[in-house]
C-alpha positions in Angstrom: -5.6 -9.4 -138.7 -3.0 -8.4 -136.6 -3.2 -5.2 -137.9 -6.5 -4.5 -137.3 -6.3 -5.9 -133.6 -3.6 -3.4 -133.2 -6.0 -0.3 -134.9 -8.8 -1.6 -132.8 -6.4 -2.0 -129.5 -5.5 1.7 -130.5 -8.8 3.1 -130.7 -10.0 1.6 -127.5 -7.0 3.2 -125.9 -7.8 6.6 -127.6 -11.0 6.1 -126.2 -10.2 5.2 -122.6 -7.7 8.1 -122.2 -10.4 11.1 -123.8 -12.9 9.2 -121.2 -10.2 9.5 -118.5 -9.8 12.9 -119.4 -13.4 13.7 -119.1 -14.1 12.5 -115.8 -11.3 13.9 -114.5 -12.6 17.4 -115.9 -15.9 16.5 -114.5 -15.0 15.7 -111.1 -12.7 18.3 -110.7 -15.4 20.9 -111.3 -18.1 19.6 -109.8 -15.2 19.3 -106.6 -14.9 23.1 -107.3 -18.7 24.1 -107.4 -19.9 21.9 -104.4 -16.7 23.4 -102.3 -18.0 26.9 -103.3 -21.5 25.9 -102.3 -20.7 24.9 -98.8 -21.3 27.7 -96.2 -18.7 26.8 -93.5 -14.9 26.9 -94.1 -13.8 23.7 -95.4 -11.7 21.5 -93.1 -11.8 23.2 -89.6 -13.7 21.9 -87.0 -17.3 22.6 -85.6 -16.6 25.3 -83.3 -14.9 27.3 -85.7 -17.6 26.9 -88.5 -20.6 27.8 -86.0 -19.0 31.3 -85.0 -18.4 32.2 -89.0 -21.8 31.1 -90.0 -24.3 33.3 -90.7 -27.2 31.5 -89.4 -25.4 31.2 -86.1 -24.7 35.0 -86.0 -28.3 35.5 -86.9 -29.3 33.3 -83.9 -27.3 35.0 -81.5 -28.3 38.2 -82.6 -31.9 37.0 -82.0 -31.1 36.0 -78.8 -29.0 39.1 -77.3 -32.2 41.1 -78.8 -34.6 38.8 -76.7 -32.2 39.6 -73.9 -32.6 43.5 -74.4 -36.4 42.8 -74.7 -36.6 40.8 -71.7 -39.1 37.2 -71.2 -41.9 39.3 -70.3 -42.5 40.9 -73.9 -44.1 38.8 -76.2 -41.3 40.1 -79.3 -38.8 39.2 -76.6 -40.7 35.5 -76.3 -40.3 35.3 -80.1 -36.8 36.6 -80.5 -35.9 33.7 -78.0 -37.7 30.7 -79.7 -36.5 32.1 -83.0 -32.8 32.4 -81.7 -32.8 29.1 -80.5 -34.6 27.4 -83.5 -31.7 29.4 -85.8 -28.8 27.4 -83.7 -30.5 24.5 -84.2 -30.5 24.8 -88.0 -27.5 25.9 -87.7 -25.8 23.0 -86.1 -27.6 20.7 -88.6 -26.1 22.7 -91.4 -22.9 22.3 -90.2 -23.1 18.7 -89.7 -24.7 18.3 -93.1 -22.3 20.0 -94.8 -19.3 17.6 -92.6 -20.9 14.9 -93.8 -21.2 15.8 -97.7 -17.1 17.1 -97.5 -16.6 13.2 -95.5 -18.7 11.4 -98.3 -18.9 13.4 -101.9 -15.6 16.0 -101.7 -13.0 14.0 -100.5 -13.8 11.5 -102.5 -14.1 13.4 -105.6 -11.2 15.2 -104.8 -8.9 11.8 -104.6 -10.5 10.8 -107.9 -9.8 14.1 -110.0 -6.9 14.5 -108.2 -5.0 11.1 -106.8 -6.5 7.9 -108.8 -6.9 9.4 -112.1 -3.4 10.6 -112.8 -2.5 7.2 -111.2 -4.5 5.1 -113.8 -2.9 7.7 -116.6 0.4 6.8 -115.7 0.2 3.1 -115.0 -1.4 3.2 -118.7 1.3 4.9 -120.2 3.4 2.4 -118.5 1.4 -0.5 -119.5 1.6 0.5 -123.1 5.8 0.8 -122.9 6.0 -2.2 -121.7 3.5 -3.5 -124.3 5.5 -2.0 -127.2 8.9 -3.7 -125.2 7.4 -7.0 -125.4 6.0 -6.2 -129.0 9.5 -5.7 -130.4 11.2 -8.3 -127.9 9.0 -11.1 -129.6 9.9 -9.8 -133.0 13.4 -10.1 -132.5 12.9 -13.5 -131.1 10.3 -14.4 -134.1 13.4 -12.8 -136.4 16.4 -15.0 -134.7 13.8 -18.1 -135.0 13.9 -17.9 -138.4 17.2 -17.2 -139.1 18.6 -19.8 -137.6 16.0 -22.1 -139.9 17.1 -20.7 -142.9 20.9 -20.2 -141.9 21.8 -22.5 -139.2 25.8 -22.4 -139.1 25.8 -18.3 -140.1 23.7 -17.8 -136.9 25.6 -20.3 -134.5 28.9 -18.5 -136.1 27.3 -15.0 -134.8 26.2 -16.5 -131.5 29.2 -17.3 -130.8 31.3 -14.7 -132.1 29.1 -12.6 -129.4 30.3 -15.0 -126.6 
């Protein structure tokens, strides 16, 4: 019965370890792909992101083109309106990316690089402690059996150790 329990416990531990490795792999690859999808530079402030974003550059180009053509031409008015709209889209994209970083990318990174390794480390430590406890139990039960079977001999061993 005890052997079956130990086998089942070992099988469960292996299953959990495999599952943890899979979760770590998936979160790591998802984090990497999601970071690659972000258009702005990760971790920089809004101003720096805004200057390097292609939508902002396009919006600035349109507004400059509108200024060159003037507000009296139809193309100038259209370029100005499109440039302002592009700028609003760029700002929305930046806010969206900040939110994605805060709510998804950073937690994925923490899970893959901090939490899962800590869980694995704690599981290994727990397994070592369980082995230590089992060996201590075995020693105690052996000592108790020896005391029951050979009472004088075990008391002599105990007194000789002191």
